[in-house]
C-alpha positions in Angstrom: 114.7 -4.5 -77.3 111.9 -2.1 -76.5 109.2 -4.4 -77.7 110.7 -7.3 -75.8 110.8 -5.3 -72.6 107.2 -4.1 -73.1 106.0 -7.6 -73.7 107.7 -8.8 -70.6 106.1 -6.0 -68.5 102.7 -7.0 -69.8 103.3 -10.6 -68.8 104.4 -9.9 -65.3 102.1 -11.3 -62.7 102.4 -10.0 -59.1 101.0 -13.3 -58.0 104.0 -15.0 -59.5 106.6 -12.5 -58.4 105.5 -12.1 -54.8 104.7 -15.0 -52.5 101.9 -14.5 -50.0 102.8 -15.6 -46.5 100.0 -14.2 -44.3 96.2 -14.6 -44.7 96.0 -10.9 -45.5 98.6 -11.0 -48.3 96.2 -12.5 -50.9 93.8 -9.6 -50.6 96.7 -7.0 -50.7 98.1 -8.6 -53.8 94.7 -8.4 -55.4 94.5 -4.7 -54.7 98.0 -4.2 -56.1 97.0 -6.2 -59.2 94.0 -4.0 -59.7 96.3 -0.9 -59.6 98.1 -2.3 -62.7 101.5 -1.3 -61.1 104.3 -3.3 -62.6 108.0 -2.7 -63.3 110.5 -4.3 -65.6 114.2 -3.6 -66.4 116.4 -5.0 -69.1 119.5 -5.3 -67.0 121.0 -5.0 -63.5 119.4 -6.2 -60.2 116.8 -3.5 -59.7 113.9 -5.4 -61.1 114.5 -8.3 -58.7 115.0 -5.9 -55.8 111.8 -4.1 -56.7 109.7 -7.3 -56.3 111.6 -8.2 -53.2 110.6 -4.8 -51.9 106.9 -5.5 -52.6 107.1 -8.8 -50.9 108.8 -7.3 -47.8 106.3 -4.4 -47.8 103.5 -7.0 -47.3 105.5 -8.3 -44.3 105.1 -4.8 -42.8 101.3 -4.8 -43.2 99.8 -6.5 -40.1 96.6 -6.3 -38.0 96.7 -4.8 -34.6 94.7 -7.2 -32.5 91.3 -7.8 -34.1 91.5 -4.7 -36.3 92.2 -4.5 -40.1 95.8 -4.6 -41.2 97.8 -1.4 -41.0 101.3 -0.4 -42.1 103.9 -1.0 -39.5 107.5 0.3 -39.3 109.2 -3.0 -39.8 112.6 -4.3 -38.8 113.0 -4.3 -35.0 110.2 -1.7 -34.7 107.1 -3.6 -33.8 104.3 -1.1 -34.3 103.2 2.0 -36.1 104.9 5.4 -35.4 103.1 8.7 -36.0 106.4 10.4 -37.1 106.8 8.0 -40.0 104.5 5.0 -40.5 101.4 7.0 -39.7 102.4 10.0 -41.9 105.1 10.0 -44.7 105.1 6.2 -45.1 101.4 6.0 -45.4 101.4 9.0 -47.7 103.6 7.1 -50.1 101.6 3.9 -49.7 98.5 5.8 -50.8 99.8 5.5 -54.4 100.2 1.7 -54.0 97.8 0.3 -51.4 95.4 3.1 -50.5 93.2 0.9 -48.4 96.0 0.2 -46.0 97.0 3.9 -45.9 93.4 4.9 -44.9 93.2 2.2 -42.2 96.5 3.3 -40.8 95.5 7.0 -40.5 92.2 6.1 -38.9 93.9 3.8 -36.4 95.6 6.9 -34.8 92.3 8.8 -34.7 90.6 5.8 -33.1 93.2 5.6 -30.3 93.2 9.3 -29.5 93.3 10.1 -25.8 90.3 11.9 -24.3 92.4 15.1 -23.8 93.3 15.2 -27.5 96.8 13.7 -27.5 97.4 11.3 -30.4 99.5 8.3 -29.6 103.1 8.5 -30.9 102.9 4.8 -31.7 100.5 2.0 -31.9 101.5 -1.5 -30.8 99.9 -4.9 -30.3 99.8 -3.9 -26.6 97.9 -0.8 -27.3 98.6 2.9 -28.0 101.6 4.7 -26.3 101.5 8.4 -25.3 104.9 8.8 -23.8 106.1 11.5 -26.2 104.9 13.3 -29.3 107.4 12.3 -31.9 106.4 14.6 -34.8 108.1 15.1 -38.2 105.9 15.0 -41.3 102.6 16.9 -40.8 99.7 14.5 -40.4 97.3 16.9 -42.1 99.4 17.1 -45.2 99.5 13.3 -45.5 95.7 13.0 -44.9 95.0 15.7 -47.4 97.2 14.2 -50.1 95.6 10.7 -49.5 92.1 12.2 -49.8 92.8 14.0 -53.0 94.8 11.2 -54.6 92.0 8.6 -54.0 89.0 10.6 -55.1 87.2 10.8 -51.7 85.7 14.1 -52.5 82.7 15.7 -50.9 81.7 17.3 -47.6 80.3 14.1 -46.4 83.6 12.2 -46.5 83.6 10.1 -43.3 87.4 9.7 -43.6 88.1 13.4 -43.9 85.6 14.3 -41.2 87.0 11.8 -38.7 90.6 12.8 -39.3 89.8 16.6 -39.2 88.1 16.3 -35.8 91.0 14.3 -34.4 93.6 16.8 -35.7 91.7 19.7 -34.3 91.8 18.2 -30.8 95.4 17.3 -31.2 96.3 20.9 -32.2 94.6 22.1 -29.0 96.7 19.6 -26.9 99.9 20.8 -28.5 99.1 24.5 -28.0 98.1 23.9 -24.4 101.0 21.6 -23.4 104.0 22.5 -25.6 104.2 26.3 -25.3 105.4 26.6 -21.7 107.6 29.6 -22.5 104.8 31.5 -24.2 106.8 32.0 -27.5 104.3 30.3 -29.8 107.0 27.8 -30.8 106.4 24.1 -30.1 108.8 22.8 -27.5 110.8 19.6 -27.4 110.9 18.0 -24.0 113.1 15.0 -24.9 115.2 13.4 -27.7 112.4 11.1 -28.8 109.9 14.0 -29.3 111.6 14.4 -32.7 112.8 10.8 -33.2 116.4 12.0 -33.2 118.0 9.0 -31.5 121.7 9.6 -30.6 121.8 13.0 -32.3 124.3 15.6 -30.9 121.3 17.9 -31.1 120.0 16.3 -27.9 123.2 15.5 -26.0 122.6 15.9 -22.3 118.8 15.7 -22.8 116.8 12.7 -21.6 115.5 10.5 -24.3 111.9 10.6 -23.0 109.8 13.3 -21.3 109.8 13.5 -17.5 108.1 10.5 -15.8 107.0 9.4 -19.3 104.5 12.2 -19.3 104.3 13.9 -22.7 103.3 17.2 -21.1 106.4 17.4 -18.8 110.1 18.0 -19.1 112.7 17.2 -16.5 112.7 20.0 -13.9 116.4 19.6 -13.2 117.5 20.0 -16.9 119.8 23.0 -17.4 118.7 23.4 -21.0 115.1 22.2 -21.5 112.7 22.9 -22.9 113.9 23.6 -26.4 112.1 25.8 -28.8 112.2 23.3 -31.7 112.2 24.4 -35.3 111.0 21.1 -36.8 108.2 20.7 -34.3 107.1 24.4 -34.9 107.3 24.0 -38.6 105.3 20.8 -38.4 102.4 22.7 -36.6 102.7 25.6 -39.0 102.2 23.2 -42.0 99.6 21.2 -40.1 97.6 24.3 -39.6 97.9 25.4 -43.3 96.5 22.0 -44.4 93.8 22.1 -41.6 92.6 25.4 -43.2 92.2 23.5 -46.6 90.4 20.6 -45.0 88.1 23.0 -43.1 87.2 24.7 -46.3 86.7 21.3 -48.0 84.3 20.4 -45.3 82.3 23.6 -45.7 83.8 25.5 -42.8 86.0 28.6 -42.7 89.8 28.1 -42.8 90.5 31.7 -41.8 91.3 31.0 -38.2 93.7 28.1 -39.1 95.6 30.4 -41.5 96.0 33.0 -38.8 97.2 30.4 -36.4 99.6 29.1 -39.0 101.0 32.6 -39.7 101.6 33.0 -35.9 103.5 29.7 -35.8 105.6 30.8 -38.8 106.4 34.1 -37.2 107.6 32.4 -34.0 109.7 30.0 -36.0 111.7 32.7 -37.7 111.8 34.9 -34.6 113.2 32.3 -32.2 114.8 29.5 -34.3 116.2 31.1 -37.4 119.8 32.4 -37.5 120.0 34.9 -40.4 123.8 34.8 -40.5 124.1 31.0 -40.7 120.8 30.8 -42.6 119.9 27.8 -40.5 117.2 26.7 -38.1 118.3 25.8 -34.6 116.7 24.9 -31.3 116.8 27.6 -28.7 117.3 26.4 -25.1 115.9 27.6 -21.8 118.9 30.0 -21.5 118.0 31.7 -24.8 121.1 30.1 -26.4 120.9 28.6 -29.9 121.8 24.9 -30.0 124.2 25.2 -32.9 124.1 21.7 -34.3 123.4 21.7 -38.0 121.3 18.6 -38.6 118.6 17.3 -40.9 116.2 19.6 -39.0 116.8 21.9 -42.0 115.4 19.4 -44.4 112.5 18.7 -42.1 111.6 22.4 -41.9 111.8 22.7 -45.7 109.5 19.7 -46.1 106.9 21.6 -44.1 106.7 24.2 -46.8 108.4 27.0 -44.9 109.8 29.9 -46.8 109.9 30.8 -50.5 112.0 29.4 -53.4 114.7 32.0 -52.9 115.3 30.8 -49.3 115.2 27.1 -50.5 117.7 27.9 -53.3 120.1 29.5 -50.9 119.8 26.6 -48.5 120.5 24.2 -51.4 123.7 26.1 -52.3 124.9 26.5 -48.7 123.9 23.2 -47.2 121.8 20.5 -48.9 123.9 20.3 -52.1 127.1 21.1 -50.4 129.5 18.2 -50.2 131.1 19.5 -47.0 127.7 19.7 -45.3 124.9 17.2 -46.2 125.5 16.2 -49.8 127.5 13.1 -49.2 128.1 10.5 -51.9 124.9 8.9 -50.6 122.9 11.8 -49.2 121.6 13.2 -47.0 123.6 12.9 -43.8 121.7 13.5 -40.6 124.5 15.8 -39.2 126.6 18.2 -41.2 129.8 16.5 -42.2 132.0 19.4 -41.1 130.7 19.1 -37.5 133.3 17.5 -35.2 130.5 15.5 -33.7 129.6 13.9 -37.1 129.5 10.1 -36.8 129.2 8.3 -40.2 128.6 4.8 -38.8 125.4 3.0 -39.8 125.6 -0.2 -37.7 123.2 1.1 -35.1 120.1 3.4 -34.9 121.7 6.8 -35.1 120.8 10.3 -36.3 124.3 11.4 -35.5 125.6 11.3 -39.1 124.5 8.3 -41.1 122.0 8.8 -44.0 118.5 7.8 -42.9 115.9 6.4 -45.2 113.3 8.5 -43.4 115.1 11.6 -44.5 115.2 10.3 -48.0 111.5 9.7 -48.3 110.7 13.1 -46.7 113.0 15.0 -49.0 111.1 14.9 -52.3 108.3 17.1 -51.0 110.7 19.8 -50.1 112.3 19.8 -53.5 109.2 19.4 -55.6 107.3 22.1 -53.6 109.9 24.6 -55.0 110.1 22.8 -58.4 113.6 21.6 -57.9 113.0 18.4 -59.9 116.5 18.1 -61.5 118.3 18.6 -58.2 116.2 15.9 -56.6 117.3 13.4 -59.2 120.9 13.8 -58.0 119.7 12.5 -54.6 117.7 9.7 -56.0 120.3 8.3 -58.4 123.0 7.2 -55.9 120.3 5.9 -53.5 118.7 3.7 -56.2 122.1 2.5 -57.2 122.8 1.4 -53.6 119.3 0.0 -53.0 119.4 -2.1 -56.1 122.2 -4.3 -54.8 120.8 -5.1 -51.3 117.5 -6.7 -50.5 117.8 -6.3 -46.7 116.2 -2.8 -46.6 117.8 -1.4 -43.6 117.1 1.8 -41.7 120.3 3.7 -42.5 123.1 3.5 -45.0 126.7 4.6 -45.0 127.1 8.1 -46.5 130.5 7.0 -47.8 129.8 3.5 -49.3 126.1 3.2 -49.6 126.2 0.0 -47.5 123.0 -0.6 -45.6 123.3 -0.8 -41.9 121.0 -1.2 -38.9 118.0 -3.6 -39.0 116.1 -4.9 -42.1 112.7 -5.2 -43.7 112.2 -1.5 -42.7 109.2 0.0 -44.4 110.7 3.5 -45.0 113.6 2.0 -47.1 111.2 -0.4 -48.9 109.0 2.6 -49.8 112.0 4.7 -50.7 112.8 2.2 -53.5 109.3 2.0 -54.8 108.8 5.7 -54.6 112.1 6.7 -56.3 111.5 4.2 -59.2 108.1 5.8 -59.8 109.5 9.4 -59.6 112.5 8.7 -61.8 111.2 6.3 -64.5 107.6 5.5 -63.7 104.0 6.8 -63.8 103.1 8.8 -60.7 99.6 10.1 -59.8 99.7 13.6 -58.3 96.8 15.3 -56.7 93.3 14.6 -57.8 93.7 14.7 -61.6 97.4 14.6 -62.7 99.9 12.0 -63.9 103.6 12.4 -64.2 105.4 10.2 -66.8 109.2 10.6 -66.2 111.7 9.8 -68.9 114.9 9.1 -67.0 116.9 5.9 -66.3 118.8 4.9 -63.1 122.5 5.8 -63.7 125.2 3.2 -63.2 126.8 5.1 -60.3 128.9 2.4 -58.6 131.9 0.8 -60.3 130.1 0.9 -63.7 127.6 -1.8 -62.5 124.4 -1.8 -64.5 121.5 -0.7 -62.4 118.6 -1.2 -64.7 119.3 -0.8 -68.4 116.0 0.2 -70.1 112.9 0.3 -68.0 109.1 -0.2 -68.3 106.4 0.8 -65.9 102.6 0.4 -65.9 99.7 1.7 -63.9 95.9 1.8 -64.2 94.1 5.0 -63.5 90.3 5.0 -63.3 90.3 1.7 -65.2 92.5 3.1 -68.0 95.8 1.3 -68.5 99.0 3.3 -69.1 102.5 2.0 -69.8 105.8 3.8 -70.0 109.0 2.5 -71.7 112.3 4.4 -71.2 115.5 4.0 -73.2 118.6 6.0 -73.2 117.2 8.3 -75.8 113.4 8.0 -76.0 110.4 7.7 -73.7 107.1 6.2 -75.0 103.8 6.3 -73.3 101.1 3.8 -74.2 97.4 4.2 -73.5 95.4 0.9 -73.6 98.3 -0.7 -75.5 98.7 1.9 -78.2 101.4 4.6 -78.5 100.0 7.8 -77.0 103.0 10.0 -76.5 106.6 9.7 -77.6 109.5 12.0 -76.9 113.1 12.4 -76.1 114.5 11.2 -72.8 115.2 13.6 -70.0 111.7 15.1 -69.7 108.6 14.6 -67.6 105.2 14.6 -69.4 102.3 15.9 -67.3 98.8 14.8 -68.2 95.4 14.6 -66.7 93.9 11.2 -65.8 92.5 10.9 -69.3 96.0 11.2 -70.8 95.6 14.8 -72.2 98.9 16.5 -72.3 99.2 19.5 -70.0 102.8 20.3 -69.7 106.4 19.2 -70.1 109.2 19.6 -67.5 113.0 19.4 -68.2 114.4 16.7 -65.9 118.1 16.8 -66.6 120.9 19.3 -66.4 121.3 19.3 -70.2 119.0 21.1 -72.5 116.8 18.5 -74.2 116.0 18.9 -77.9 114.0 16.7 -80.2 110.5 16.0 -81.3 107.4 15.1 -79.3 104.7 13.1 -81.0 101.2 13.5 -79.7 97.8 13.1 -81.3 99.2 12.7 -84.7 101.3 15.9 -84.5 105.1 16.3 -84.4 106.0 19.1 -81.9 109.5 20.5 -81.8 110.8 20.7 -78.3 113.7 22.4 -76.7 113.6 22.5 -72.9 116.1 23.3 -70.1 116.4 21.6 -66.7 113.5 22.5 -64.4 111.9 24.5 -67.1 108.1 23.9 -67.4 106.4 24.4 -70.7 102.6 24.6 -71.1 100.9 22.6 -73.8 98.2 24.8 -75.5 95.1 23.7 -77.4 96.8 24.8 -80.7 99.5 22.2 -80.2 102.2 24.6 -79.2 104.6 24.6 -76.2 105.3 27.8 -74.3 107.5 28.4 -71.2 105.5 28.8 -68.1 108.4 28.6 -65.6 112.1 28.7 -66.0 114.0 28.8 -62.7 117.4 27.4 -63.8 119.5 24.9 -61.9 121.3 25.0 -58.5 124.5 23.2 -58.9 126.4 21.2 -56.2 128.9 23.2 -54.1 132.1 22.1 -52.3 132.8 24.9 -49.8 
């Protein structure tokens, strides 16, 4: 069975699986083919859904006027949004079609206003500056793209261009979104955070006053809000700007100081120690006590240490009465009387949003909560495998997809989760993750995938990974390179040299790891990381245990 699956993987042609529709598609397919990325499964519907996702992803890559194609939001959303398409979506796309990611980032810099404001969206009719609409920090996405694709050196035109644009944007935010002098970034409208229909913004206009991103309605009894997610965004943005500055030969000291100031303001004004939650603070100095996915957004901005994150996992993110629905994560806590689970319209009032789902991995992996993240990915992959529409939201109860279709965040969610769970994932400038898990048959016992196989080329070297219920095997240029028990992640450099092993399941994995002609005994717990030494031994480098789901 393994050999049959591997042979089928090797014979898959993207040109046969995905039908080009637009003139640009042929070139995009050639870029995909050059990446060597292919996926095969022995059962279920996930393989067919995977290639449907690739085909629909191409439908979301379109030129703006006479410019090169960029990633667009998809569905009913005609354009490219800074909060999503221009940041987290493009960050994921960097592993798949990096040329499109780079063009997408640069499109925002190109359309920057003279005063430094970046457009919140790009459309065929030109850039729009009506609001700010920030979630994932642009600087983090830019930095990860830069490292992932080897554009190193102080003369990198891409990094230089983006850095200058982000510096000017930071100045605009500091000048226009700190009217109360707290150091927090203020929300002037619902759309500033993209939280359509969220109870967080009840009785707040959807857009800034007179469609001016620097103004809030003067007659509002509660605006402006000191917004935790916007403040966390700028904190994280500044931390990455310090790295970029140093990469370009400048000092990052001032950026780090500004970042620390943002972090201090975030905890001083927006964090409630008793609730252990981040809330908006309105103009009357009252906390807006709506527990929403703001928490996950703040955590994805690298705020706080692992102890804080672990506590938030126990109390909120893995709590089935809060955000850990059957198909997580809900956009509003389920015990809030304002919670609305319906997914038939664009709503952040309860339904699970795919934008939350693609933002979540960074928060978990930043704190090495790899096992806990799989509990999120498994039900979502199960739901996605059965429906090729790729909507914006899904029901937290049934997993049924709701509003719109051919939506790039849900398309990228499938492609990303497959790679994180059972694929070959490049990380940073010189690391590969080979993960030995399989999608679980979560719903009605329906087979999701059976055994899986995945391939990718890195610096011209071909890698393949075959996963079964009990083994994972890595091939390098067609020959067995690593073989071990299922339930682990093998970490190598780009040349395939083993660096570490990570436990990826709640059970303790025991068995034998075969590498370079040696048989290495292995016993590893969930989330434990063991370092591989030159003498062929494995030793524990990190062992943080597991945070289990709660029900209170």
